[in-house]
C-alpha positions as CSV (number, residue, x, y, z in Angstrom):
1,M,265.9,19.1,128.2
2,A,265.5,20.4,131.7
3,D,269.3,20.6,132.1
4,K,269.6,22.7,128.8
5,T,267.4,25.5,129.8
6,T,267.1,28.0,132.5
7,D,263.8,29.4,134.2
8,K,263.7,32.2,131.4
9,T,263.0,29.9,128.6
10,Y,259.2,29.9,128.0
11,V,256.4,29.4,125.6
12,R,253.7,32.1,125.6
13,V,250.3,31.5,124.0
14,S,248.1,34.4,123.3
15,S,244.8,35.0,125.1
16,N,242.8,34.0,122.0
17,E,245.2,31.1,121.4
18,M,245.8,32.2,117.9
19,E,249.6,32.7,118.3
20,A,252.3,31.0,120.2
21,Y,255.7,32.7,121.0
22,L,259.0,30.9,122.0
23,Y,261.6,32.7,124.2
24,L,264.9,30.9,124.5
25,A,267.6,31.6,127.1
26,I,271.1,30.6,126.6
27,P,271.5,27.0,127.6
28,D,273.5,26.5,130.9
29,D,275.5,23.5,129.5
30,G,276.7,25.4,126.5
31,K,275.0,23.0,124.1
32,D,272.8,24.2,121.3
33,Y,269.1,23.5,121.0
34,T,267.9,21.0,118.4
35,I,264.6,21.3,116.3
36,E,263.2,18.2,118.5
37,D,264.0,20.3,121.7
38,L,261.9,23.1,120.5
39,L,259.1,21.0,119.2
40,L,259.0,19.4,122.5
41,L,258.7,22.7,124.4
42,L,255.7,23.5,122.2
43,K,254.1,20.2,122.8
44,E,254.4,20.6,126.5
45,K,252.3,23.7,126.3
46,K,249.8,21.9,124.1
47,V,250.8,23.9,120.9
48,V,250.0,21.5,118.2
49,Y,248.7,23.5,115.2
50,G,250.0,26.0,112.9
51,I,253.7,25.4,113.8
52,L,256.0,27.4,111.6
53,D,258.5,24.7,110.9
54,Q,261.0,27.1,109.0
55,T,261.0,29.5,111.8
56,I,261.9,26.7,114.3
57,E,264.7,25.6,112.0
58,D,265.9,29.2,111.7
59,M,265.9,29.7,115.6
60,V,268.1,26.7,115.9
61,K,270.4,27.7,113.1
62,I,271.0,31.4,114.3
63,R,270.7,30.8,118.0
64,A,267.7,33.1,118.5
65,Y,268.1,33.8,122.2
66,H,266.5,36.4,124.5
67,R,263.8,37.4,122.2
68,E,260.2,36.3,121.6
69,V,259.7,34.6,118.3
70,L,256.2,33.8,116.7
71,V,256.5,30.0,116.2
72,A,252.9,29.0,115.6
73,Q,249.9,30.7,114.1
74,G,246.3,29.6,114.2
75,L,243.8,29.8,111.3
76,K,241.0,32.3,111.6
77,P,237.6,31.1,110.5
78,V,236.2,32.7,107.3
79,D,232.6,33.6,107.6
80,G,230.2,32.4,104.9
81,L,229.0,35.0,102.3
82,D,225.4,36.1,102.2
83,G,223.3,35.0,99.3
84,K,223.1,37.6,96.5
85,Y,221.2,38.3,93.3
86,D,223.0,39.3,90.0
87,Y,220.4,41.3,88.1
88,K,220.6,41.2,84.4
89,F,219.0,44.7,84.0
90,N,219.5,48.1,85.5
91,T,217.6,48.2,88.9
92,N,218.2,52.0,89.4
93,P,218.2,53.7,85.9
94,S,218.2,57.5,85.7
95,G,216.7,57.3,82.1
96,K,218.4,60.7,81.3
97,P,220.5,61.2,78.2
98,L,224.2,61.0,78.5
99,I,226.5,63.9,78.0
100,R,229.5,63.1,75.8
101,Q,233.0,64.4,76.6
102,D,232.8,66.9,73.7
103,G,229.7,68.5,75.3
104,T,227.2,66.9,72.9
105,V,224.1,64.9,74.2
106,D,223.4,61.5,73.3
107,Y,219.6,61.4,73.1
108,Q,219.7,57.7,71.8
109,S,221.0,56.7,75.1
110,A,217.9,58.0,76.9
111,F,215.1,55.6,77.9
112,A,211.9,55.7,79.8
113,V,211.6,51.8,79.9
114,Q,213.7,48.8,79.9
115,T,212.3,45.8,78.0
116,V,212.8,42.1,78.2
117,A,211.5,39.1,76.0
118,E,209.9,36.1,77.2
119,N,212.4,33.6,78.7
120,D,215.1,36.2,79.1
121,V,217.2,35.6,82.2
122,I,216.5,38.5,84.5
123,A,218.3,37.5,87.6
124,I,220.6,34.7,89.0
125,Y,220.8,33.9,92.7
126,T,224.1,32.8,94.3
127,P,223.3,30.9,97.6
128,A,224.9,31.7,100.9
129,T,228.0,29.8,101.8
130,L,228.8,27.9,105.0
131,G,232.3,29.5,105.5
132,T,235.6,27.8,106.5
133,Q,236.5,26.5,110.0
134,G,239.4,27.8,111.8
135,K,241.7,26.3,114.4
136,T,243.8,27.7,117.3
137,V,247.4,26.8,117.9
138,T,246.1,24.5,120.8
139,G,244.0,22.5,118.2
140,K,240.6,24.0,119.0
141,V,238.2,24.2,116.1
142,L,236.7,27.6,115.5
143,E,233.3,27.5,113.7
144,P,232.5,30.2,111.0
145,K,229.5,32.4,110.8
146,R,227.1,30.9,108.2
147,G,226.1,33.3,105.4
148,K,222.3,34.6,105.3
149,E,220.1,33.4,102.6
150,L,218.0,36.0,100.9
151,L,214.3,35.5,100.3
152,P,213.0,34.7,96.9
153,L,212.3,37.5,94.5
154,K,208.8,39.0,94.6
155,G,206.8,40.6,91.9
156,K,205.0,39.5,88.8
157,G,205.8,38.7,85.2
158,F,208.5,36.3,85.8
159,Q,209.2,32.7,87.3
160,C,212.0,30.8,89.0
161,L,213.3,27.7,87.2
162,E,213.8,24.3,88.8
163,D,217.3,25.1,89.9
164,K,215.8,27.6,92.4
165,R,218.5,30.1,91.3
166,T,217.6,31.3,87.7
167,Y,214.8,33.8,87.3
168,V,213.3,34.3,83.7
169,A,210.7,36.5,82.2
170,S,207.2,35.0,81.7
171,M,206.2,37.5,79.1
172,T,207.6,40.2,76.8
173,G,207.3,43.7,78.1
174,K,208.7,46.4,80.4
175,I,210.8,45.5,83.4
176,E,211.3,47.7,86.4
177,Y,212.5,47.3,90.0
178,Q,210.3,49.0,92.6
179,N,210.2,48.6,96.4
180,N,212.2,45.4,96.3
181,R,209.9,43.9,93.7
182,I,210.5,43.1,90.0
183,L,207.5,44.0,87.7
184,I,207.2,42.9,84.1
185,T,204.1,44.5,82.6
186,N,202.7,44.8,79.2
187,M,204.1,47.5,76.8
188,L,202.8,48.7,73.5
189,E,205.4,48.6,70.7
190,I,205.1,50.1,67.3
191,K,207.8,48.6,65.1
192,G,207.3,51.0,62.3
193,N,205.8,54.5,61.7
194,L,202.7,55.9,63.4
195,D,200.7,57.4,60.4
196,F,197.1,58.0,59.3
197,N,196.2,54.3,59.5
198,N,197.2,53.8,63.0
199,G,197.8,57.2,64.2
200,K,195.7,57.1,67.4
201,I,197.0,55.4,70.6
202,D,195.4,55.4,74.1
203,F,197.2,52.9,76.2
204,K,197.4,52.3,80.0
205,G,201.0,51.4,79.9
206,D,204.2,52.4,78.3
207,V,204.4,53.0,74.5
208,V,207.6,52.7,72.5
209,I,207.6,53.8,68.9
210,Y,210.6,52.7,66.7
211,G,209.7,54.8,63.7
212,D,208.5,58.2,62.9
213,V,205.3,59.8,64.1
214,E,203.4,61.7,61.4
215,S,201.2,64.8,61.6
216,A,197.9,64.7,63.3
217,S,198.7,61.6,65.3
218,T,197.6,61.3,69.1
219,I,199.4,59.3,71.7
220,K,198.0,59.0,75.1
221,S,199.9,56.8,77.7
222,G,199.3,55.9,81.3
223,G,203.0,55.3,81.5
224,S,205.9,56.7,79.4
225,V,206.3,57.5,75.8
226,T,209.5,56.9,73.8
227,I,209.8,57.7,70.2
228,N,213.1,56.7,68.3
229,G,212.2,58.6,65.0
230,N,211.1,62.1,63.9
231,V,207.9,63.5,65.2
232,E,205.7,65.9,63.3
233,A,202.7,68.0,64.5
234,S,201.1,65.6,67.0
235,T,199.6,65.4,70.5
236,I,201.5,63.3,73.0
237,I,200.3,63.0,76.5
238,A,201.9,60.7,79.1
239,S,201.7,60.2,82.8
240,K,205.4,59.7,83.1
241,D,208.4,60.7,81.0
242,I,208.4,61.5,77.2
243,I,211.6,60.9,75.2
244,L,211.8,62.1,71.6
245,K,215.2,60.8,70.5
246,K,215.1,62.9,67.2
247,G,212.9,65.7,68.2
248,M,209.7,67.3,67.1
249,Q,208.7,69.7,64.3
250,G,205.3,70.9,65.7
251,G,204.5,73.6,63.3
252,G,202.6,75.4,65.9
253,K,200.0,72.7,66.3
254,A,201.8,70.2,68.6
255,L,201.3,69.3,72.2
256,I,203.6,67.5,74.5
257,Q,202.3,66.9,78.0
258,S,204.3,64.9,80.6
259,G,203.6,63.9,84.2
260,G,207.4,63.5,84.5
261,N,210.3,64.8,82.4
262,I,210.6,65.5,78.7
263,Y,213.8,64.9,76.8
264,A,214.2,65.7,73.2
265,K,216.9,66.4,70.6
266,F,215.0,69.6,69.5
267,I,211.5,71.0,69.9
268,E,210.0,73.5,67.3
269,G,206.7,75.1,67.3
270,S,205.1,73.1,70.1
271,N,203.2,73.6,73.4
272,V,205.3,71.8,75.9
273,Q,204.3,71.1,79.5
274,A,206.2,68.9,82.0
275,K,205.6,68.4,85.6
276,E,209.3,68.0,86.2
277,D,212.2,68.9,83.9
278,V,212.6,69.6,80.2
279,Q,215.9,69.0,78.5
280,A,216.8,69.6,74.8
281,D,219.5,70.8,72.4
282,V,217.4,73.4,70.8
283,I,213.9,75.0,71.4
284,M,212.5,77.3,68.8
285,N,209.1,79.2,68.9
286,C,207.6,77.1,71.6
287,T,205.5,77.7,74.7
288,V,207.2,75.6,77.4
289,V,206.2,75.2,81.1
290,A,208.3,73.1,83.4
291,G,207.4,72.3,87.1
292,K,211.2,72.2,87.9
293,D,214.0,73.1,85.5
294,I,214.6,73.7,81.8
295,L,218.1,72.6,80.7
296,I,219.2,73.3,77.2
297,T,222.3,71.4,76.7
298,G,224.7,70.3,73.9
299,K,226.9,72.3,71.5
300,K,224.0,74.4,70.1
301,A,222.0,74.9,73.3
302,T,219.9,77.5,72.0
303,I,216.5,79.1,72.8
304,I,214.9,81.2,70.1
305,G,211.5,82.7,70.2
306,G,208.5,81.7,72.3
307,E,207.7,81.8,76.0
308,I,209.9,79.6,78.2
309,S,209.0,79.2,81.9
310,A,210.3,77.2,84.9
311,A,209.7,77.1,88.4
312,G,213.4,76.6,89.3
313,R,216.1,77.2,86.8
314,I,216.7,77.8,82.9
315,E,220.1,77.0,81.7
316,V,221.2,77.7,78.1
317,F,224.0,78.8,76.1
318,V,222.4,81.2,73.7
319,A,219.1,83.0,74.2
320,G,217.5,84.8,71.2
321,N,219.3,85.7,67.9
322,D,220.6,88.4,65.7
323,A,217.1,89.1,64.3
324,E,216.1,90.0,67.9
325,I,213.1,87.7,67.7
326,K,211.1,88.1,70.9
327,T,212.0,85.5,73.4
328,K,210.7,85.3,77.0
329,L,212.4,83.5,79.7
330,S,210.6,83.2,83.1
331,V,211.5,81.4,86.3
332,G,210.0,81.4,89.8
333,M,206.5,82.0,90.9
334,D,204.2,84.8,89.8
335,E,201.8,86.9,91.9
336,E,198.7,84.9,90.6
337,E,200.1,81.7,91.9
338,K,201.0,83.3,95.3
339,Q,197.4,84.7,95.5
340,R,196.0,81.3,94.6
341,I,197.7,79.8,97.7
342,V,195.9,82.4,99.8
343,N,192.7,81.8,98.1
344,I,192.8,78.0,98.7
345,K,193.5,78.4,102.3
346,L,190.5,80.7,102.6
347,A,188.5,78.1,100.7
348,F,189.4,75.5,103.3
349,D,187.9,77.7,106.0
350,V,184.6,78.0,104.0
351,I,184.4,74.2,103.2
352,D,185.1,73.3,106.9
353,K,182.3,75.8,108.1
354,K,179.8,74.2,105.5
355,L,180.7,70.6,106.6
356,K,180.0,71.6,110.2
357,E,176.6,73.0,109.3
358,L,175.8,69.9,107.2
359,E,176.8,67.6,110.1
360,K,174.6,69.6,112.5
361,E,171.5,69.4,110.2
362,L,172.0,65.7,109.5
363,K,172.1,65.0,113.3
364,E,168.9,67.1,113.8
365,I,167.1,65.1,111.0
366,Q,168.3,61.8,112.5
367,A,166.8,62.8,115.9
368,K,163.4,63.7,114.4
369,L,163.0,60.5,112.0
370,D,161.8,58.1,114.7
371,S,159.0,60.1,115.9
372,A,158.0,61.9,112.6
373,P,154.8,61.1,110.8
374,K,155.1,59.1,107.6
375,F,154.7,62.0,105.2
376,L,157.4,64.0,107.2
377,K,159.7,61.1,107.2
378,E,159.8,60.9,103.5
379,K,160.7,64.7,103.2
380,L,163.5,64.1,105.9
381,K,164.9,61.2,103.9
382,E,165.1,63.3,100.8
383,R,166.8,66.1,102.6
384,T,169.2,63.7,104.1
385,K,170.1,62.5,100.5
386,E,170.7,66.1,99.4
387,L,172.8,66.8,102.5
388,L,175.0,63.7,101.8
389,R,175.5,64.6,98.2
390,D,176.6,68.1,99.3
391,K,178.9,66.6,101.9
392,I,180.5,64.3,99.4
393,K,181.0,67.2,97.0
394,Y,182.6,69.5,99.7
395,I,184.9,66.6,100.7
396,S,185.8,66.0,97.0
397,D,186.5,69.7,96.5
398,K,188.7,69.9,99.6
399,A,190.7,67.0,98.4
400,E,191.4,68.6,95.0
401,F,192.3,71.9,96.8
402,K,194.8,69.9,98.9
403,N,196.4,68.4,95.9
404,E,196.7,71.8,94.2
405,L,198.0,73.5,97.3
406,K,200.6,70.7,97.7
407,E,201.9,71.4,94.1
408,L,201.9,75.1,94.7
409,E,203.7,74.8,98.0
410,E,206.3,72.6,96.3
411,K,206.8,75.1,93.5
412,R,207.2,77.8,96.0
413,L,210.2,76.0,97.5
414,I,211.8,75.4,94.2
415,A,211.2,79.0,93.2
416,K,213.2,80.3,96.1
417,K,216.3,79.3,94.3
418,A,215.1,80.5,90.8
419,C,217.6,81.7,88.3
420,I,218.4,82.0,84.6
421,L,221.8,81.0,83.6
422,V,223.0,82.0,80.0
423,R,226.5,80.7,79.6
424,K,227.4,82.3,76.2
425,C,225.2,85.2,75.1
426,V,221.8,86.9,75.4
427,Y,220.5,88.9,72.4
428,P,218.3,92.0,72.5
429,G,214.8,91.0,72.1
430,V,214.9,88.6,75.1
431,T,212.8,89.3,78.2
432,I,214.1,87.9,81.5
433,K,211.3,87.5,84.1
434,I,211.9,86.3,87.7
435,N,209.0,86.2,90.2
436,S,206.9,88.5,88.0
437,T,209.7,91.1,87.7
438,P,210.7,91.7,84.2
439,L,214.2,92.7,82.7
440,F,214.3,93.7,78.9
441,I,217.5,93.0,77.2
442,R,218.5,96.0,75.0
443,E,222.0,95.2,74.4
444,K,223.8,92.0,73.8
445,Q,225.2,90.5,77.0
446,Y,227.7,87.7,77.6
447,A,227.8,84.9,80.1
448,M,225.3,86.1,82.7
449,E,223.4,84.8,85.6
450,Y,220.1,86.4,86.5
451,R,218.7,86.1,90.2
452,F,216.1,87.8,92.2
453,E,217.4,89.6,95.2
454,S,215.9,92.4,97.4
455,G,213.0,92.9,95.1
456,E,214.9,93.2,91.8
457,I,216.7,91.3,89.3
458,K,220.4,91.0,89.8
459,C,222.7,90.5,86.9
460,I,225.9,88.6,87.6
461,D,228.8,88.4,85.3
462,L,229.9,84.7,85.2
463,H,233.3,85.7,83.9
464,N,233.9,87.9,86.9
465,N,232.8,85.1,89.2
466,V,235.0,82.4,88.1
């Protein structure tokens, strides 16, 4: 072999030993290299793995001189995969109704709760893998990084089967994913209608009614309320979302009060209060108050009559009608609420002053108790009880004021971007009100946005701002 090569012939192994390159000079004796010659060159440099036989054969055939050719390639290790859970329910649902491509809204798709039945599979765990070993061209074994196993699922209302991979529900109820925990809890389901016989519900959890709700029914829920059928004049109070998939005909006697959002196909003749958003196709002759936005969507997207108020935004296609029925749309924050913020802050000063006076008197009484005669001790103890009761009351009042102030401050932030967006037309008889400033619509207007700027309501023509 030595007599066939010159000093320029060499094998180069990469620094990570994952590639080997062969450089051939023209043999001095004029004889061609053989495959065996090239393999021997590689062996002398300890290149024993990943040799590209076809490349070696081609180099001999075409006489590949004076260029480096990749002739051996190592195998990189493949790291193991981490363990993972395949959840059989939506772990991050929005609950909002879907808007179809034609602009209509599918209120049947809205849900406040996901449900499972006992023994339903809720999650399957795929264990971590070890990975695959690699090898350098010199034959060194490269170990992969092993995948990381995940901790078992935490929560309540479910169990893991013997295979240590499959998780199933232990009960029928509502399932939700909160703070990396799965919670399955009781849920009240009414399979039929809610009528005179069973028309009063007061339940700590979520309530789902598959039928209609007849007049004079009362539903109170510590969670959410979902009603699939029609709702007549009733009272519905929920700590979370309320979903009326077919809407409500309140007849001027209904109350809907939600600690979250309210979604409904339509609402007529009802008192509606939502801490967050209200979304519907049509609202007629209602009093509506939303802590955030009111979104009237769908093809009809109409507000007719009543007083509609939101802290942030009202969006609708049509406001009012040809009959010029009185319709009031209000957004932002009124002067009474702004003054309430000032009053609460003043109340804090008064309460803090009273608490300091109480603490001072309590300390003075404590200093007198040990040396006071018996008859005086009893009076001092009674006074101590009175002072402690007053202290508890002031602390309680301050906590309530803090919660109210927090809500008002949040509303003030939302109100900074308050606007009313009417995408199609506004009829005479409609009153626009932003931050206590009114605007009376006396002629039909088309595609307008109303905002509060520099102390007045500014009317923006949407067609001219496209």
